[in-house]
C-alpha positions in Angstrom: 78.6 9.9 -24.9 79.5 12.4 -22.2 80.0 11.6 -18.6 78.0 13.6 -16.0 80.0 15.5 -13.4 78.8 15.1 -9.8 77.0 18.1 -8.3 79.5 20.0 -6.0 76.7 21.1 -3.7 75.6 17.5 -3.0 77.3 15.6 -0.2 78.9 12.2 -0.9 76.6 9.2 -0.2 79.3 7.1 1.5 82.4 8.2 3.3 85.2 6.1 1.9 88.4 6.0 3.9 91.5 4.2 2.8 93.6 2.9 5.8 97.3 3.8 5.8 99.6 1.1 4.4 101.3 -1.1 6.9 104.4 -3.0 5.9 104.9 -6.5 7.5 108.1 -7.4 9.2 110.3 -9.5 7.0 113.7 -11.1 7.2 116.2 -8.9 5.4 117.4 -10.2 2.0 120.8 -9.8 0.5 121.3 -6.7 -1.7 123.7 -8.5 -4.1 121.1 -10.1 -6.3 119.2 -7.7 -8.6 115.5 -7.0 -8.2 113.3 -7.5 -11.2 109.8 -5.9 -11.3 106.9 -6.8 -13.6 103.2 -6.3 -13.8 101.1 -9.3 -12.7 97.9 -9.9 -14.7 96.7 -13.5 -14.2 93.4 -14.8 -15.4 92.4 -15.7 -11.8 93.8 -12.9 -9.5 95.3 -13.8 -6.1 95.9 -11.8 -3.0 98.9 -9.7 -2.2 101.6 -11.6 -0.2 102.4 -8.6 2.1 98.7 -8.1 2.9 98.2 -11.7 3.8 101.4 -11.8 5.9 100.2 -8.7 7.7 96.9 -10.4 8.5 98.8 -13.3 10.0 101.2 -11.1 12.0 98.3 -9.0 13.4 96.1 -12.1 14.1 93.4 -10.8 11.7 93.3 -7.2 13.0 94.7 -5.6 9.8 93.1 -4.0 6.8 91.5 -6.2 4.2 93.9 -7.8 1.7 94.1 -6.5 -1.8 94.6 -8.1 -5.2 98.2 -8.6 -6.4 99.1 -6.3 -9.4 102.9 -6.5 -9.4 105.6 -9.2 -9.1 108.9 -8.6 -7.4 111.6 -11.2 -8.1 115.0 -11.3 -6.3 117.0 -14.4 -6.6 114.7 -17.3 -5.7 112.3 -15.0 -3.8 109.1 -14.2 -5.7 106.6 -11.7 -4.2 103.1 -10.8 -5.5 102.2 -7.4 -4.3 99.3 -4.9 -4.5 99.8 -1.4 -5.7 100.4 0.1 -2.3 102.9 -2.6 -1.0 104.7 -2.5 -4.4 105.1 1.3 -4.0 106.6 0.8 -0.5 108.9 -2.0 -1.7 110.1 0.1 -4.6 111.0 2.9 -2.2 113.0 0.4 -0.1 114.8 -0.7 -3.3 115.6 2.9 -4.2 113.6 2.8 -7.5 111.3 5.4 -9.0 107.6 5.6 -8.1 105.0 3.7 -9.9 103.0 5.6 -12.5 
């Protein structure tokens, strides 16, 4: 079964814009404890912790929250993050980009 390619002469039906990622303000954590990253694939998905924190900090005037896809564990702290916030956190941790 082959997939049909869209006609390059036809305009898109809907303009989809992805808003830029905003990182919420957090209390700095100690750099002594190692950071452990893993993929998060639950049976019943939950929302990203940073997206939800951003909604609270902006009093609801922030982009819609996304589903959590990654888990960041540092000491007793455990964050569930969407792809975009995980990418931002990995850059802060000095790790390679997600693939």
